[in-house]
N, C-alpha and C positions, 0 to 999 in steps of 0.2 A: 505497502502497498505507501503510492505518494504521499505524503500530508503537506501543508502548503501555510505557513504561519507569515500572515499581515500585521506588521505594526511597525509604526516609528519611535518607537520607546523602549529602551533594553531595558529598563526595567519590568516591563511589561513581558519582551518574548524572553529571554534570557531564563526565566524559573521552567517557563515550557520546555525550552530547548535542551536546557538541561535532561530534564525528563524524559523527554520523547526520545532521545538517544539511548536511551537506557531500557527506552520501551521494550518488554520483550518479544514483540513480532518483527524486532529490527527491520523496524519500517524507513524507509527513505523520509526524510527532513528537508523539506525547500524553504529558505527563511527570504521574505520579501520584505525590507524594510526602506520604508518610505523619506522622504525628507521631512523635517521638522525644524521646527520655529526656535528651539529650544538651542540656543550657544555652547552650551555647553558640551551636550551629545555628541558623541566623539565614535565613529565606526571602529578602530580601533581596537578593543577588546573585541569586538565583535567578529571581524577580523579573524581574530586568532583563534577567537572560540573554535568558528565555523572549520577551520581549516583542523585544527586537533581533533574533531570531532566528527569530522564527514558531513556537515550539511551544507547541504549545496546555496551559497551566499547570493543576492542578487540584490545591490544596493540603486533606488531609484533617480532617475537624471528629467525625467519628464513620466506624470500621472498616468500617461498612455502607457508606459513599459509595462504595468500592473496588468494588461490584457495579453499582451506577447507572451509575460512571464510563467500567466495559467497553461497557455498554449505549448508553450516552450515543451512543460516538464507532463503535459498528461496527467495534471493532478487527481485522487481521487477523494479528499478531499481538504478543505480549505476551512482555514480558524480567522477572523479578524480579531485583533485585541489593541486598541487606538490609535489604531488610522484615520487622519484625516481630512483625507477627499472622500464624497460624495462616489460612491461605488454603483457601475454600472452592472448589476447584481443578473440580468442576461447573457453578460457574457460568457457567464459561469455556468449555462445551463449544462454545457456537458461534464462535467465535476460528477461524475461516480453517485458520491455519499451526498452530495450535497455540501451551500458555504453557508457557514455559521461565525457570528456575531458575536462576541462573549462580553457581557454587560455589565458593569458592575454595580447594578442594582434591581431592584423589584420593578418587572414589568406584568402589565402598563403605566403604573402608575409614576415609573420615575424615568420617563426616555430623555433622552438630552445627552448632553457630552460631560456633565459634571454631577452623576448620580450621589456620588459618596459624599458630597459639599451638601445636595438638600436633602439628604434622609438622617444626618446630622444635624443640619440645622430644622427641619421638622421635629426632632426628633423622637423619630418613630421609635416602637419598642424591639422591633428585629431590623437587622440590618441584610441586605441580600445580594447575591450573584446571580446572573439568569445567563445563560447561554440560549440564544435563540437563532432558528433560519434569517438567511437575508432575504429581505424583499423589497422591493423601488422605496417603499415607505421607511422610514428612516423607526429603525428600532420596534417594528410593529409583527414582526413574524413570531411562528409557532415558537413556544419555548418549551426547549428539549429538555433541559437541567434547570436544577434551580438549588441551592443551600442559602440556609437564613443561618443569624448567629445575631444572640441577645447586644442589646446595646446598651454596652457601659457606660459609666462615669468618667472610667480614663481614655475612652476610645477617643483619637481624635483622626482628622484626615487622614495625615501620614501613616497613622499605624492602620488606620483601617483598608486601605489601598496597598497597604503593605502586605496584608492577612491575605486580602482575597485576592493578590499578587501568587500567592501559594496555591489558594484554594481553586484557582482557574486550572492548577493542575490536574487536582481530582476527578473536574468537570469534563474535561477532555479525554482523560483517562476514562475514564466511566463508560463515556460518551462511543472511543474505538473498542473497546471490551463490548459492547453492545452489538455494534458492528461486525466485529470477526465472529459473536456466535451467533450469528444470523439471524439476529434478531431486531426487531422493528424496534427505532427509537419511538418513544411517548411524543406527541405531538400535542401543550397544551393552546392551544388558539384564545391569543389577546381578545380579551374586552373592549372594544372602544370606546364603551359609556364610560368606562373609569381609566381610559388612558389622559397621563397629563406630560405634558413635556416642557421641560424644563430648560433654558437655555445655558450659556456658561454665566458664571457669577460675576457683576459688575459691581462699583462702587456703593451703587445703593444696596446690594445685597449683601457687601459683609460690615456696611454701619450700625449703629445700633441705634435705633428709636427709643429713647427711655419713657416718650408719651404712651407709646403703645405695647412697648415689649415687657412682658412678666420677667421676671427674675429666672427663672426657669429656660426662658428662652435664650436669654443671653446667655447663658450659659451653655448653652445646645448651639448657638452662632460664633462664641469659642473654638468648639471642638472641632466646627465648621473648617475654623479658619488656621486652625496650626496644624503644620507651622509654614505653609505655603504664604500666606498674608500677615504672617508675626501677628496672628490674632486678632478679634473683632477690632473694628475702628469707632473713636468716638473724638469728640474734639471735646477741648475745654483752656478757658484763658487765652483761645486762635492757634492754639496746638495740634495736632494730630498726635491723640495718644492710641494705640494698641494694649486690650487686655490679652494677656495672655495665658492668665490662669485667673479661675474668678470660681465664686460658692457661694450659694445660697446662707444668707445667715439663717441663726436661730433665733431672731429678733421677729417676731411676726408683723409688725407695722411700724411706723415712721413718722414723724409729725408734719415731716419736708414734703415735698413736692416733687412728683418724679423729675429722675435728671440731677439733684441734688447729691452733692459730695458731702459725706461724713467721717472726720481725720478724729481719732480722739489717742492723745498722748503719742501722736507717731509709732503708735503699732497698729494701728487699724486704718484702713481705708476704702471706703464704703460708698455705693453710690442707689438712692433709693429709686425703683421702678416701678412701674405702670402700678403693679398689686402692694404697692404699700410696702412691701420684701426690701431689707436690705440686701444688695449685692456685694459681697466681699473681693476686691479685685487684691488679689495675693501677689502677684508678678505683673507687671507691664512694661512696655517699652514708650519710650517719648526721649526727643531730639538724636533718637540711635542710641541711645541708653538704656540697659536693659536693668529695670530698679524693682524691687521687693518693697511690699507694701509698707514693712517699716519703716523706709525712708520718705516715704510720702511728703509727709510735714516739712523733710528739709530741701524737698523740691518746689517747696511755695503751696501745696494743695493747703487748703483750710475748709472745714464748717462751713456748707451756705454757699459755697462755690457751685455756679452752674453748668452741666455739660449741656453743649449743641446738640440739635437736632439738626446738623445739616442734611439727613437725607430727605428731610423735607423738602427741599431746595430741589433736589435731585429731582422729583417726582413730573 
């Protein structure tokens, strides 16, 4: 069996390659690496890995190369993970066992390019990774494999992506084993009535609106923004402040309005949220300085100062 992997991120495809190279059926593995906007992305290590493990490597020069690659190697099955271009699925019609997309989110509820961010921001109880048939409509094909994990307090965007990079291997191997045993893959058709498409997060999506968000919602946003955005964004005294770690205080109500800072004895740094609860800011970043809460007073923060709701001006 010739297995094709299409991706533009080494973080996503290296775990797959490593395991497929040791797959018991000794399948041929063909890697297609798309162009990446990430300037830190280098193919040097990928080339070395592929040469050492007998993986056939193709590096994209033009997005049309994808279809020539598929025809050249007569692939039996293809998995896409983190490829940025729109794919002409009909060009893969002769792939024997089909073309699949590995999606780090629940389908159809979290379609789009950044499902981990949105699952964490929404505070869902379970985080999901899905593998589905690719169709002309993005993220809409029947789901053939899904895995769910509980959403824990210590989970962040980077942490969940790392876990899903490992979990995707389980899904791909289970699909290959099912095919090799002559069984039909399960196909769970997505309900369009439950479908929601989320875009890549923009500035308004990572900013805190103290008048609209509860303390728990801010904590969820902090998790979703770590560490790619260096935490959730807010404004105070005209400066941008990033909250990297926060917890909900056991104090149930506050006398101050939402967005008010509360600083006590240079040891506690809190903000009042919409629900009246205090959000303890345990660690933050301002002026490129990473600051623990006990030094908030030394940075000029005082009780009564108001955090801004700049997100209101972005709507």
